[in-house]
N, C-alpha and C positions, 0 to 999 in steps of 0.2 A: 371729107377732109381727114387727114390722119396726123397724128402726133405721137410722140414717144411716151412710154409708160410712166416713168418716174418724174413727177412734178413735185419737188420738195417744197412744201409750204411751211414757213417757219412760224406762223402765228395762228391761233385759233380764235374764232369769234366767240363771244359769250354765249351762254346757254339759250338766250332768247333769239339768237340769230343763226345764220347759216354756219354749219359746222365743217371745219376742215381738219386735216391731219395735224399732229401736235407740234409744239414749238421745238422741243429738244431735238437737235439734229442727230445726236448720238447718245445712247444711254450711258450713264456712268455707273461705276460700282458704288453701291450705297454703303458707306461705313456704318458701324453701330452708332445709334443716337448718342450724342455727347451732350454735356451740360450746355444749356443755352447761354450764350455770352450775355453779359450785362451791357446794355447799350445806353450811352448818354443821350438824353433827349435834347433836341434843339431848343434854344431859348424861346422861339415862337415859330408857328407854322409859316410856310411860304404864303405869299400873297395869293388869295383865292383867284382862280381863273373864272371868266364869265361862264354862265351855265352852258353846258354842252348839249347838243341834240342827242336824243336817245336813238339807238339803232332799232330799225323796224324788226318786229319779231318774225320768225319764220311763219309764212302763211300755212294754214291748215291744208293738209293734203286733200285733194279732191277725191271723193268716193269713186270707186271703180265697180262697174257691174260685173257679174260673173262672166258674161260674154267678153268683156274687155280684159279681164284677168286671164281668161283662157287664151285669147288672141295674143296678148303680149308674151305670155309664157311660151307658147308654141313658136312665136317669132324668135325669141331669144334662143330657145333650145335649137331650132333649126339653123340659125345663123352660126352657132358654135359648131354644129354637126358638119356644115358645108364649108366653113371658112377658117376654122382654127388652125394655127400654124402646125401643130403636131397631129399626125394622122391617128396616133394612139391616144389622143386627148390627154397626154401627159400621165398616162396610166389610169385614168378614170374610165369606167364603163359608162359611156354616155347614154346608152339605151336604158341602163339600170337607173341612171340619174333621173331620166324622164319618168320612169315608173314610180320612183320614190317621191318626187316632188309634185306630180300631177294631182294626187288626192289632197295634198296640203294646200295647193292653190285653190282647189275647189272649196275647201273648208275655211279658207281665210275670210275673216269678217270685216277687216278694215284695211285701208291702203298701207298703213305702217307695217302690218304683218306681211302683206303681199310683197312689198318692196324688200323687206328683210329676207324673205324666201328667195327672191331673185338674186340678191347679193350672195346668199349662202350657196346657191346653185353654181354660180360662176366661181366661187371660191373652191369648188371641187376640182377645178383645173389645176390648182396649186402651183401657179406660175409666177405669183407676185407681180403680175403685170395686168392681166385682164381683170376687168371689174364692171359691175353694173351700178349705175348711179340713179338715184331717185330724182324727181324733178327739182327738188331743192338743191341737191348736190350739183346738178347741171347748172342751175342758176348761179351758184357760187363760183364754179369754174369759169363761167362766161364773164362774171363780174371781175374775177381776178385777171383774166386776159385783157379786158378792156381798161383795167386800172381803176375800177370803181368800187372794189371790195373794201369794206371797212370793218374795224373791230374796236372794241373798247379796251383800252389799256394805257400803258405808259410810254409807248413808242420806243421800245428797245428789243433787240434780239438777244436772247439769253441761251447759253449753252450749259448743260449740266456737266460739271466737273467734280472731282472728288472733294474739293474744298467748298463747293456751293454752286451758285449760279453765276457763270462768267458772262459779263456783258460784252458782246462782240461788236455791236453797233447801236447807235441811237439815231432817231429821226432829228435832223437839225431843227431847232426851235420847238421840238415836241416837249411833253411834260417831263420826261426823264432828263433831257438836255437842259431845260430851264432849272431843274432841281440840282444841277451840278453833277449828275451821273455821267460818266464817260466810259468809252470802250476800255476794256481791261479792268474795270472795277469788278469787285466780287460781291454778290448778294449773299449775305450770311444768314439773314432772317427775314421773314415776311410776316408782318403784323405780330411781331414778338415770338414767332415760332421758328425754331432752327430749320434752315432751308433743307438740311439733310434728314429731317425727321419725316420720312416718307409716309409713315402710318398716320401722322397728324393731318396730312394734306389729302389723303384719299387717292383714288385712282387717277385723278387729274393732275396730281403732283403739285409742287409749289407754284408752277407757272399758272395754274388755274386760279390761284389766289392773287397773283400779280394782275391778271386780267380782271375785268369787271365792268360794271355799269359806268358810263361816262358821268363825270361830276362827283364820283365817290373817291375817298382817299385810301391810300395804302401806305403803311409804314415799312420801310425797307432798311435793314441793317446793311450798311455798305462799308467795304474795306477797299480803299484805293491803294495802289502799289506804294509801299513805303510810308503809308499813312495810318494813323490809329482808326479804329472802328468808329463809325458815326451812324446816327439814325437820320433818315431823310423821309419826309412826308411828301408824297407825290399824289396829285389829283389826276385821276384817269380822264382821258379824253377820247374822242373818236379819232382813230388813226387810219389813214389809207394804207392798205397793204402794199399799194404801188410804191410807197416810200422805200420799201426794202427791196424792190425789184428793179430799181433804176440803175442803169449803167453809170459808173463813176470812173474818173481818171485823174491822175496826179503825177507830178514828177517826183521821183525819189530824191530826198534831200542830198544836195551836193553832187548831183549827177545830171546827165542829160538823158536818162532812161525813164521812160514812161511806164506807169503801172495802171493797167486798164482792167477793171473788175466787171465781169458780166455775170450777174447773179441768176439769170434765168433766160431761157429762150421761149418761155411761155408768156411773152409780153408783146402786145401789138406794137409793131414798128421798132423792135429791139435793134435791128440792123441800122436804122436811122439814128437811134440813140448812140450806137457805137461810132458812127461816122461823125456825129456832132462832138462827141467826147474827144475823139482823136484830133479833130480840127481845133478844139480848145487847147489841147496839148501843143500843137504845132504853132500856135500863136506866139509862144514864148521862144521860138527858134527850133532848129532841126533837132531830131532825136537821134541818139546813137544806138538806141535799142528799145524794144518794147516787150514788157512782160504782161501777158494776158492771164488773169486769174479766173479760173472756172472751178475752183476747189469745192464750192458749195452749190454749184449750178446743178439743179435737179432735172434739167432737160426742158422739153417743150416741142415746138413745131419744127419739123425737119426743114421746111422751105425757108424759115427764118434763120436756121443754122447755116444752110447753104449760102443764103444771101450775106451772112456775116463773114463767112470764109472769103466770099468774093471781094470783100473790101481789102483783103490782104494778098489774094492770089487770083490772077485773071484766068478763070476757067479751070478745067481739069476734072479728072475722075477720082473720086475718093472711095469707090467701091460700089456695092449694090445691096439692095434689100430684096430677099427672096423668101417665098413660102410655098405652100402646097399648090397654089393655083396661079401665082404671079411672081414676076421678077422685074425689078426696075433698077437701072443704073442711077447712081447718085452723082450727078454732074454739077459742077459749080458754074454759076452764070458768068458770062464775060461782060466786060464793059463797066464794071462797078468798082474797079481797083482805085484805092486812094493813091494818087501818083507819088506823093511825098514819102510813102512807106515802102515803095517798090524795092529799095535796096537796104532797108532797115532790118537787122536780124531780130527774130522774135522767139520768145520762150513762152510756152503754155504751161501753167501750173495746174496739176490735177491731184485729186485725192480719192479715197474710197467713197467720198460723198459726191463725186462727179458722176452724174447719171445720164443715160439716154442720149438725147441730142447733144449734150455737152461732151459726152464721150465721142460721139461721131465728129464733133468739132475738133477735139484734140487729135483724134486719129487721122482725120482728114488733113489737118495742118501738117501732121507728121509725115504721112505718106506722100504728100505733095512736095515734101522737102522744104516747106515754108517755115517750119518752126521745129525746135527741139522741145521735148516734154520733160518737165522736172517735177518730182514729187513722189507719190506712191501710186500703185496701180488703181485705176478707176473701178467703179462698181461692177462692171461687166453686166450691164442691164440695158441691152440695146434692142430688145424686141420692139417692133413698131406696132402701135395700136391703130386699128381702124374704128371709126365712130359710126354707130348705127342708132339713129334717133327714132323714137316711137311716138305714137299719137298723143300719149298722155304727158309728154315732156321728159320722160326718162330716156336713158340711153345705155347702150352696151359698148364698152371699149374693149376690143378683142385683139389679142396678139395674132397677127396674120403673117408677118414677115420678120426676118431677123437680118441684122446688118453684117456684111462681110467685107473685109478689105479687098482691094483689087486682086490680090493673089488667092482669094478664097478663104483666108483666115478669119474665123469668127471672133468677135469681141465678147459675145454673150458668155458669161461665166468665167471670163478671163480678165477682161478689162484692158484698157490701154496701158501698155508697158512703158514706163518713163525711160528716156535716154539717160537720165541721171536720177537714181533712186536716192531720195532724202526723206528719211522717216523722222518726223518731228510733230509735236503738238503745236503746230504753227499758229493756231488761234490765240495762244497765250502771249504772242509777241506783237509789238508795234512793227509796221512794215520794214523800217530800217534795221530791225534786229531779227526779223523772221528768218530762220535758217534756210527755208526753201527759197525765199527771195534772194538771200545772200548767194545761194548756190546758182540761182538763175543769173545773177550778175556776173559770177565767175564764168558761167558758160557763154555769156555774151562777149566777155573779154577774151576767152580762150575756147572757141568753138571746137 
């Protein structure tokens, strides 16, 4: 099975559980520490929630014999030698890498050290795509795909901005939602510490303090738009990561245009989620247009991306994926089209955070003539990874092919180019005021 490299995960599990990449989608400039604001305390804390189940700690890595370490090391090294996308190994002397790491593998005394060595070896390819994953990391990825991955926190997505932590979404009915925290609220302080005081929070940053053990409280300084600063006490709970990966759809206020958000293609049955979301939109009558938002979609499985395009366009070729030893046409399945959308104009929103399969989705819709693209160029990160599983439960994800448009143009390093460029910090706005959505509406009216 293969899938694309960049899977943007927006939340981290606490230290006792499986670890994933960080919350902040884009680093922000850190201004000099300022005087911490004085926050009014609420008259009484919120009603306590029932005790929450704790998350199971990461199991101890199984010991590996010297023979097992040698075998995995050689398998990983030979797989790269024989199948890596670039014949020059992206500038790395791959034979020299073997010579360097072999004695370190021999000398490693615990599985943690061995797995770190394997990760470091693959990092020598310096392609920001290929990676080696320990058994725990593999388990975390599988849990995320199946929708069973959980973490301890408040149930909010937070983006670092110059002013603090901008809440971009909350889990309906989750602890943040029940505490009155809403999208576009700004977190100014965490447990009395200025959100921008990076030194105080350490390498994990302020988000590491917002997360934590289920059942424990965290005090947040919150500033809502046009409202005074307030302090909110939130009790952390177990949150399913799947809550942030769900497809959502709504009609834009005062219009018959639908807004469909697809946060990831690394979700089992995402194409079915899209079909159901569109069906819900159509229950309220015909649509005059559809805007598909993949601006924070970090990619996922190629076949799910193709199946999703098939809902909007019946068949067709969107390009190919080619490497040193293989080439495959990327064809869209037939017979899956949603009939009521056949004549509906579509806009796809992209940004520099649109990665991998999401880029292929936007490019495919564009080259098929099914949609115009609005926003800023995508990440340019479309090398496809092939998965190699090993006996210990670890795996190698190796870049073997790159995506090319039907005319041979690569997306890698360039990104999908919008039909209409609109540069904006769109996450600061409600959908009705979002400059890129406004531009999309204009394109639907005057294509």
